[in-house]
PDB file of N, CA, C and O in Angstrom:
ATOM      1  N   MET A   1       0.843  -1.180   0.000  1.00  0.00           N
ATOM      2  CA  MET A   1       0.000   0.000   0.000  1.00  0.00           C
ATOM      3  C   MET A   1       0.885   1.239   0.000  1.00  0.00           C
ATOM      4  O   MET A   1       1.920   1.279   0.666  1.00  0.00           O
ATOM      5  N   GLY A   2       0.475   2.224  -0.737  1.00  0.00           N
ATOM      6  CA  GLY A   2       1.225   3.468  -0.772  1.00  0.00           C
ATOM      7  C   GLY A   2       0.998   4.287   0.489  1.00  0.00           C
ATOM      8  O   GLY A   2       0.034   4.061   1.220  1.00  0.00           O
ATOM      9  N   GLY A   3       1.867   5.217   0.734  1.00  0.00           N
ATOM     10  CA  GLY A   3       1.724   6.084   1.891  1.00  0.00           C
ATOM     11  C   GLY A   3       3.067   6.461   2.460  1.00  0.00           C
ATOM     12  O   GLY A   3       4.117   6.046   1.969  1.00  0.00           O
ATOM     13  N   ARG A   4       3.010   7.247   3.491  1.00  0.00           N
ATOM     14  CA  ARG A   4       4.227   7.649   4.201  1.00  0.00           C
ATOM     15  C   ARG A   4       4.178   7.032   5.587  1.00  0.00           C
ATOM     16  O   ARG A   4       3.178   7.151   6.295  1.00  0.00           O
ATOM     17  N   TYR A   5       5.255   6.377   5.968  1.00  0.00           N
ATOM     18  CA  TYR A   5       5.271   5.644   7.226  1.00  0.00           C
ATOM     19  C   TYR A   5       6.503   5.986   8.033  1.00  0.00           C
ATOM     20  O   TYR A   5       7.536   6.381   7.493  1.00  0.00           O
ATOM     21  N   LEU A   6       6.373   5.827   9.337  1.00  0.00           N
ATOM     22  CA  LEU A   6       7.495   5.944  10.265  1.00  0.00           C
ATOM     23  C   LEU A   6       7.855   4.546  10.727  1.00  0.00           C
ATOM     24  O   LEU A   6       6.987   3.685  10.868  1.00  0.00           O
ATOM     25  N   TYR A   7       9.134   4.324  10.961  1.00  0.00           N
ATOM     26  CA  TYR A   7       9.601   3.051  11.491  1.00  0.00           C
ATOM     27  C   TYR A   7      10.368   3.327  12.771  1.00  0.00           C
ATOM     28  O   TYR A   7      11.129   4.290  12.855  1.00  0.00           O
ATOM     29  N   LEU A   8      10.163   2.477  13.762  1.00  0.00           N
ATOM     30  CA  LEU A   8      10.889   2.545  15.027  1.00  0.00           C
ATOM     31  C   LEU A   8      11.651   1.243  15.203  1.00  0.00           C
ATOM     32  O   LEU A   8      11.211   0.185  14.752  1.00  0.00           O
ATOM     33  N   ARG A   9      12.816   1.333  15.875  1.00  0.00           N
ATOM     34  CA  ARG A   9      13.589   0.120  16.142  1.00  0.00           C
ATOM     35  C   ARG A   9      14.129   0.166  17.552  1.00  0.00           C
ATOM     36  O   ARG A   9      14.639   1.192  18.003  1.00  0.00           O
ATOM     37  N   ASP A  10      14.012  -0.951  18.246  1.00  0.00           N
ATOM     38  CA  ASP A  10      14.603  -1.128  19.565  1.00  0.00           C
ATOM     39  C   ASP A  10      16.033  -1.608  19.332  1.00  0.00           C
ATOM     40  O   ASP A  10      16.244  -2.744  18.907  1.00  0.00           O
ATOM     41  N   ASN A  11      17.006  -0.758  19.605  1.00  0.00           N
ATOM     42  CA  ASN A  11      18.406  -1.111  19.331  1.00  0.00           C
ATOM     43  C   ASN A  11      18.873  -2.317  20.147  1.00  0.00           C
ATOM     44  O   ASN A  11      19.752  -3.061  19.710  1.00  0.00           O
ATOM     45  N   ALA A  12      18.284  -2.511  21.334  1.00  0.00           N
ATOM     46  CA  ALA A  12      18.700  -3.636  22.178  1.00  0.00           C
ATOM     47  C   ALA A  12      18.301  -4.977  21.561  1.00  0.00           C
ATOM     48  O   ALA A  12      19.080  -5.930  21.589  1.00  0.00           O
ATOM     49  N   SER A  13      17.095  -5.053  21.005  1.00  0.00           N
ATOM     50  CA  SER A  13      16.613  -6.322  20.460  1.00  0.00           C
ATOM     51  C   SER A  13      16.702  -6.398  18.936  1.00  0.00           C
ATOM     52  O   SER A  13      16.697  -7.490  18.368  1.00  0.00           O
ATOM     53  N   GLY A  14      16.784  -5.249  18.275  1.00  0.00           N
ATOM     54  CA  GLY A  14      16.798  -5.220  16.817  1.00  0.00           C
ATOM     55  C   GLY A  14      15.419  -5.292  16.194  1.00  0.00           C
ATOM     56  O   GLY A  14      15.294  -5.236  14.971  1.00  0.00           O
ATOM     57  N   LYS A  15      14.365  -5.418  17.018  1.00  0.00           N
ATOM     58  CA  LYS A  15      13.000  -5.491  16.485  1.00  0.00           C
ATOM     59  C   LYS A  15      12.574  -4.114  15.985  1.00  0.00           C
ATOM     60  O   LYS A  15      12.963  -3.090  16.547  1.00  0.00           O
ATOM     61  N   TYR A  16      11.774  -4.101  14.927  1.00  0.00           N
ATOM     62  CA  TYR A  16      11.288  -2.845  14.379  1.00  0.00           C
ATOM     63  C   TYR A  16       9.779  -2.940  14.148  1.00  0.00           C
ATOM     64  O   TYR A  16       9.224  -4.032  14.026  1.00  0.00           O
ATOM     65  N   TRP A  17       9.128  -1.776  14.089  1.00  0.00           N
ATOM     66  CA  TRP A  17       7.691  -1.705  13.893  1.00  0.00           C
ATOM     67  C   TRP A  17       7.329  -0.306  13.437  1.00  0.00           C
ATOM     68  O   TRP A  17       8.181   0.581  13.382  1.00  0.00           O
ATOM     69  N   SER A  18       6.081  -0.117  13.114  1.00  0.00           N
ATOM     70  CA  SER A  18       5.551   1.187  12.763  1.00  0.00           C
ATOM     71  C   SER A  18       4.507   1.553  13.810  1.00  0.00           C
ATOM     72  O   SER A  18       3.680   0.712  14.162  1.00  0.00           O
ATOM     73  N   PRO A  19       4.523   2.790  14.320  1.00  0.00           N
ATOM     74  CA  PRO A  19       3.533   3.166  15.329  1.00  0.00           C
ATOM     75  C   PRO A  19       2.097   3.118  14.815  1.00  0.00           C
ATOM     76  O   PRO A  19       1.157   3.067  15.608  1.00  0.00           O
ATOM     77  N   SER A  20       1.920   3.134  13.502  1.00  0.00           N
ATOM     78  CA  SER A  20       0.566   3.107  12.939  1.00  0.00           C
ATOM     79  C   SER A  20       0.152   1.716  12.453  1.00  0.00           C
ATOM     80  O   SER A  20      -0.846   1.595  11.741  1.00  0.00           O
ATOM     81  N   TRP A  21       0.873   0.688  12.808  1.00  0.00           N
ATOM     82  CA  TRP A  21       0.637  -0.708  12.457  1.00  0.00           C
ATOM     83  C   TRP A  21       1.052  -1.015  11.024  1.00  0.00           C
ATOM     84  O   TRP A  21       1.792  -1.972  10.794  1.00  0.00           O
ATOM     85  N   MET A  22       0.596  -0.233  10.068  1.00  0.00           N
ATOM     86  CA  MET A  22       1.011  -0.452   8.671  1.00  0.00           C
ATOM     87  C   MET A  22       2.348   0.233   8.458  1.00  0.00           C
ATOM     88  O   MET A  22       2.547   1.277   9.080  1.00  0.00           O
ATOM     89  N   PRO A  23       3.235  -0.213   7.692  1.00  0.00           N
ATOM     90  CA  PRO A  23       3.159  -1.384   6.829  1.00  0.00           C
ATOM     91  C   PRO A  23       3.747  -2.642   7.447  1.00  0.00           C
ATOM     92  O   PRO A  23       3.684  -3.699   6.820  1.00  0.00           O
ATOM     93  N   THR A  24       4.322  -2.580   8.662  1.00  0.00           N
ATOM     94  CA  THR A  24       4.987  -3.761   9.231  1.00  0.00           C
ATOM     95  C   THR A  24       4.006  -4.780   9.790  1.00  0.00           C
ATOM     96  O   THR A  24       4.336  -5.961   9.898  1.00  0.00           O
ATOM     97  N   ARG A  25       2.806  -4.338  10.148  1.00  0.00           N
ATOM     98  CA  ARG A  25       1.750  -5.191  10.708  1.00  0.00           C
ATOM     99  C   ARG A  25       2.179  -5.901  11.988  1.00  0.00           C
ATOM    100  O   ARG A  25       1.729  -7.009  12.281  1.00  0.00           O
ATOM    101  N   THR A  26       3.050  -5.247  12.741  1.00  0.00           N
ATOM    102  CA  THR A  26       3.472  -5.781  14.033  1.00  0.00           C
ATOM    103  C   THR A  26       2.319  -5.672  15.030  1.00  0.00           C
ATOM    104  O   THR A  26       1.627  -4.654  15.066  1.00  0.00           O
ATOM    105  N   LYS A  27       2.108  -6.705  15.834  1.00  0.00           N
ATOM    106  CA  LYS A  27       1.062  -6.653  16.855  1.00  0.00           C
ATOM    107  C   LYS A  27       1.436  -5.584  17.877  1.00  0.00           C
ATOM    108  O   LYS A  27       2.522  -5.629  18.455  1.00  0.00           O
ATOM    109  N   LEU A  28       0.540  -4.620  18.101  1.00  0.00           N
ATOM    110  CA  LEU A  28       0.769  -3.532  19.043  1.00  0.00           C
ATOM    111  C   LEU A  28       0.111  -3.866  20.379  1.00  0.00           C
ATOM    112  O   LEU A  28      -0.993  -4.411  20.411  1.00  0.00           O
ATOM    113  N   ASP A  29       0.790  -3.537  21.485  1.00  0.00           N
ATOM    114  CA  ASP A  29       0.227  -3.770  22.817  1.00  0.00           C
ATOM    115  C   ASP A  29      -0.885  -2.770  23.115  1.00  0.00           C
ATOM    116  O   ASP A  29      -1.864  -3.108  23.780  1.00  0.00           O
ATOM    117  N   GLU A  30      -0.738  -1.545  22.627  1.00  0.00           N
ATOM    118  CA  GLU A  30      -1.754  -0.498  22.778  1.00  0.00           C
ATOM    119  C   GLU A  30      -1.807   0.292  21.476  1.00  0.00           C
ATOM    120  O   GLU A  30      -0.798   0.431  20.785  1.00  0.00           O
ATOM    121  N   TYR A  31      -3.002   0.813  21.143  1.00  0.00           N
ATOM    122  CA  TYR A  31      -3.149   1.607  19.927  1.00  0.00           C
ATOM    123  C   TYR A  31      -4.305   2.580  20.112  1.00  0.00           C
ATOM    124  O   TYR A  31      -5.364   2.212  20.621  1.00  0.00           O
ATOM    125  N   GLU A  32      -4.094   3.825  19.694  1.00  0.00           N
ATOM    126  CA  GLU A  32      -5.153   4.827  19.716  1.00  0.00           C
ATOM    127  C   GLU A  32      -4.949   5.754  18.526  1.00  0.00           C
ATOM    128  O   GLU A  32      -3.829   6.188  18.255  1.00  0.00           O
ATOM    129  N   CYS A  33      -6.019   6.052  17.824  1.00  0.00           N
ATOM    130  CA  CYS A  33      -5.979   6.972  16.690  1.00  0.00           C
ATOM    131  C   CYS A  33      -7.084   7.998  16.906  1.00  0.00           C
ATOM    132  O   CYS A  33      -8.257   7.641  17.018  1.00  0.00           O
ATOM    133  N   ARG A  34      -6.705   9.280  16.964  1.00  0.00           N
ATOM    134  CA  ARG A  34      -7.683  10.355  17.177  1.00  0.00           C
ATOM    135  C   ARG A  34      -7.579  11.351  16.023  1.00  0.00           C
ATOM    136  O   ARG A  34      -6.487  11.723  15.593  1.00  0.00           O
ATOM    137  N   HIS A  35      -8.737  11.767  15.540  1.00  0.00           N
ATOM    138  CA  HIS A  35      -8.798  12.737  14.456  1.00  0.00           C
ATOM    139  C   HIS A  35      -9.440  14.021  14.953  1.00  0.00           C
ATOM    140  O   HIS A  35     -10.379  13.990  15.748  1.00  0.00           O
ATOM    141  N   GLY A  36      -8.931  15.144  14.482  1.00  0.00           N
ATOM    142  CA  GLY A  36      -9.521  16.443  14.773  1.00  0.00           C
ATOM    143  C   GLY A  36      -9.528  17.255  13.494  1.00  0.00           C
ATOM    144  O   GLY A  36      -9.215  16.737  12.422  1.00  0.00           O
ATOM    145  N   GLN A  37      -9.879  18.510  13.600  1.00  0.00           N
ATOM    146  CA  GLN A  37      -9.902  19.359  12.415  1.00  0.00           C
ATOM    147  C   GLN A  37      -8.474  19.677  11.983  1.00  0.00           C
ATOM    148  O   GLN A  37      -7.790  20.487  12.609  1.00  0.00           O
ATOM    149  N   GLY A  38      -8.045  19.043  10.930  1.00  0.00           N
ATOM    150  CA  GLY A  38      -6.725  19.300  10.371  1.00  0.00           C
ATOM    151  C   GLY A  38      -5.593  18.505  10.981  1.00  0.00           C
ATOM    152  O   GLY A  38      -4.431  18.786  10.689  1.00  0.00           O
ATOM    153  N   TYR A  39      -5.885  17.516  11.823  1.00  0.00           N
ATOM    154  CA  TYR A  39      -4.800  16.728  12.412  1.00  0.00           C
ATOM    155  C   TYR A  39      -5.263  15.321  12.763  1.00  0.00           C
ATOM    156  O   TYR A  39      -6.458  15.056  12.895  1.00  0.00           O
ATOM    157  N   THR A  40      -4.294  14.429  12.910  1.00  0.00           N
ATOM    158  CA  THR A  40      -4.510  13.067  13.402  1.00  0.00           C
ATOM    159  C   THR A  40      -3.382  12.749  14.372  1.00  0.00           C
ATOM    160  O   THR A  40      -2.223  13.067  14.106  1.00  0.00           O
ATOM    161  N   ILE A  41      -3.716  12.121  15.497  1.00  0.00           N
ATOM    162  CA  ILE A  41      -2.713  11.687  16.476  1.00  0.00           C
ATOM    163  C   ILE A  41      -2.803  10.168  16.591  1.00  0.00           C
ATOM    164  O   ILE A  41      -3.869   9.610  16.851  1.00  0.00           O
ATOM    165  N   ILE A  42      -1.667   9.517  16.393  1.00  0.00           N
ATOM    166  CA  ILE A  42      -1.600   8.062  16.541  1.00  0.00           C
ATOM    167  C   ILE A  42      -0.639   7.756  17.680  1.00  0.00           C
ATOM    168  O   ILE A  42       0.516   8.181  17.663  1.00  0.00           O
ATOM    169  N   THR A  43      -1.127   7.015  18.670  1.00  0.00           N
ATOM    170  CA  THR A  43      -0.328   6.621  19.820  1.00  0.00           C
ATOM    171  C   THR A  43      -0.346   5.101  19.912  1.00  0.00           C
ATOM    172  O   THR A  43      -1.398   4.478  19.772  1.00  0.00           O
ATOM    173  N   SER A  44       0.813   4.509  20.145  1.00  0.00           N
ATOM    174  CA  SER A  44       0.874   3.057  20.285  1.00  0.00           C
ATOM    175  C   SER A  44       1.993   2.678  21.246  1.00  0.00           C
ATOM    176  O   SER A  44       2.843   3.494  21.602  1.00  0.00           O
ATOM    177  N   LYS A  45       1.963   1.406  21.655  1.00  0.00           N
ATOM    178  CA  LYS A  45       2.966   0.895  22.582  1.00  0.00           C
ATOM    179  C   LYS A  45       3.334  -0.523  22.164  1.00  0.00           C
ATOM    180  O   LYS A  45       2.466  -1.351  21.890  1.00  0.00           O
ATOM    181  N   VAL A  46       4.641  -0.786  22.120  1.00  0.00           N
ATOM    182  CA  VAL A  46       5.165  -2.114  21.784  1.00  0.00           C
ATOM    183  C   VAL A  46       6.310  -2.417  22.738  1.00  0.00           C
ATOM    184  O   VAL A  46       7.246  -1.626  22.856  1.00  0.00           O
ATOM    185  N   ASN A  47       6.243  -3.553  23.417  1.00  0.00           N
ATOM    186  CA  ASN A  47       7.317  -3.988  24.326  1.00  0.00           C
ATOM    187  C   ASN A  47       7.751  -2.893  25.298  1.00  0.00           C
ATOM    188  O   ASN A  47       8.944  -2.718  25.542  1.00  0.00           O
ATOM    189  N   GLY A  48       6.787  -2.157  25.854  1.00  0.00           N
ATOM    190  CA  GLY A  48       7.080  -1.113  26.836  1.00  0.00           C
ATOM    191  C   GLY A  48       7.554   0.206  26.237  1.00  0.00           C
ATOM    192  O   GLY A  48       7.849   1.141  26.980  1.00  0.00           O
ATOM    193  N   ILE A  49       7.634   0.304  24.905  1.00  0.00           N
ATOM    194  CA  ILE A  49       8.060   1.538  24.241  1.00  0.00           C
ATOM    195  C   ILE A  49       6.824   2.210  23.668  1.00  0.00           C
ATOM    196  O   ILE A  49       6.164   1.669  22.781  1.00  0.00           O
ATOM    197  N   LYS A  50       6.516   3.400  24.185  1.00  0.00           N
ATOM    198  CA  LYS A  50       5.335   4.138  23.759  1.00  0.00           C
ATOM    199  C   LYS A  50       5.749   5.236  22.788  1.00  0.00           C
ATOM    200  O   LYS A  50       6.754   5.915  23.000  1.00  0.00           O
ATOM    201  N   SER A  51       4.975   5.405  21.731  1.00  0.00           N
ATOM    202  CA  SER A  51       5.264   6.456  20.748  1.00  0.00           C
ATOM    203  C   SER A  51       3.983   7.193  20.405  1.00  0.00           C
ATOM    204  O   SER A  51       2.885   6.645  20.502  1.00  0.00           O
ATOM    205  N   SER A  52       4.142   8.438  20.005  1.00  0.00           N
ATOM    206  CA  SER A  52       3.012   9.255  19.595  1.00  0.00           C
ATOM    207  C   SER A  52       3.436  10.108  18.408  1.00  0.00           C
ATOM    208  O   SER A  52       4.472  10.773  18.449  1.00  0.00           O
ATOM    209  N   THR A  53       2.639  10.086  17.363  1.00  0.00           N
ATOM    210  CA  THR A  53       2.909  10.911  16.187  1.00  0.00           C
ATOM    211  C   THR A  53       1.693  11.782  15.918  1.00  0.00           C
ATOM    212  O   THR A  53       0.551  11.351  16.078  1.00  0.00           O
ATOM    213  N   ARG A  54       1.959  13.006  15.507  1.00  0.00           N
ATOM    214  CA  ARG A  54       0.887  13.952  15.201  1.00  0.00           C
ATOM    215  C   ARG A  54       1.078  14.423  13.766  1.00  0.00           C
ATOM    216  O   ARG A  54       2.130  14.951  13.406  1.00  0.00           O
ATOM    217  N   TYR A  55       0.056  14.226  12.963  1.00  0.00           N
ATOM    218  CA  TYR A  55       0.089  14.615  11.559  1.00  0.00           C
ATOM    219  C   TYR A  55      -0.826  15.818  11.363  1.00  0.00           C
ATOM    220  O   TYR A  55      -1.981  15.798  11.789  1.00  0.00           O
ATOM    221  N   PHE A  56      -0.315  16.862  10.722  1.00  0.00           N
ATOM    222  CA  PHE A  56      -1.086  18.063  10.442  1.00  0.00           C
ATOM    223  C   PHE A  56      -1.340  18.210   8.952  1.00  0.00           C
ATOM    224  O   PHE A  56      -0.517  17.812   8.129  1.00  0.00           O
ATOM    225  N   VAL A  57      -2.475  18.777   8.618  1.00  0.00           N
ATOM    226  CA  VAL A  57      -2.760  19.169   7.248  1.00  0.00           C
ATOM    227  C   VAL A  57      -2.872  20.699   7.278  1.00  0.00           C
ATOM    228  O   VAL A  57      -3.806  21.234   7.875  1.00  0.00           O
ATOM    229  N   PRO A  58      -1.935  21.403   6.643  1.00  0.00           N
ATOM    230  CA  PRO A  58      -1.965  22.861   6.683  1.00  0.00           C
ATOM    231  C   PRO A  58      -3.175  23.431   5.950  1.00  0.00           C
ATOM    232  O   PRO A  58      -3.643  22.856   4.967  1.00  0.00           O
ATOM    233  N   LEU A  59      -3.671  24.553   6.430  1.00  0.00           N
ATOM    234  CA  LEU A  59      -4.785  25.221   5.758  1.00  0.00           C
ATOM    235  C   LEU A  59      -4.384  25.555   4.332  1.00  0.00           C
ATOM    236  O   LEU A  59      -3.303  26.099   4.104  1.00  0.00           O
ATOM    237  N   GLY A  60      -5.224  25.241   3.389  1.00  0.00           N
ATOM    238  CA  GLY A  60      -4.929  25.501   1.992  1.00  0.00           C
ATOM    239  C   GLY A  60      -3.931  24.531   1.400  1.00  0.00           C
ATOM    240  O   GLY A  60      -3.531  24.683   0.246  1.00  0.00           O
ATOM    241  N   GLY A  61      -3.519  23.533   2.172  1.00  0.00           N
ATOM    242  CA  GLY A  61      -2.530  22.566   1.679  1.00  0.00           C
ATOM    243  C   GLY A  61      -3.161  21.571   0.732  1.00  0.00           C
ATOM    244  O   GLY A  61      -4.373  21.358   0.737  1.00  0.00           O
ATOM    245  N   GLU A  62      -2.325  20.976  -0.071  1.00  0.00           N
ATOM    246  CA  GLU A  62      -2.788  19.943  -0.984  1.00  0.00           C
ATOM    247  C   GLU A  62      -2.634  18.583  -0.324  1.00  0.00           C
ATOM    248  O   GLU A  62      -1.723  18.377   0.478  1.00  0.00           O
ATOM    249  N   SER A  63      -3.509  17.670  -0.654  1.00  0.00           N
ATOM    250  CA  SER A  63      -3.425  16.333  -0.062  1.00  0.00           C
ATOM    251  C   SER A  63      -2.545  15.433  -0.875  1.00  0.00           C
ATOM    252  O   SER A  63      -2.360  14.268  -0.523  1.00  0.00           O
TER     253      SER A  63
END
């Protein structure tokens, strides 16, 4: 699937995942996705490592 993704890696174990589940499809211990006007926040947790990403769409921006 097309898109822009972030990847995280635990240097101690070498395991990697994406906080948004796609494209690695790693099982997440916790997951939350919230949408608001012009933004999305994705929060997840894997093996005790919690991450949060916030995506903005600028006013007048192109998709």
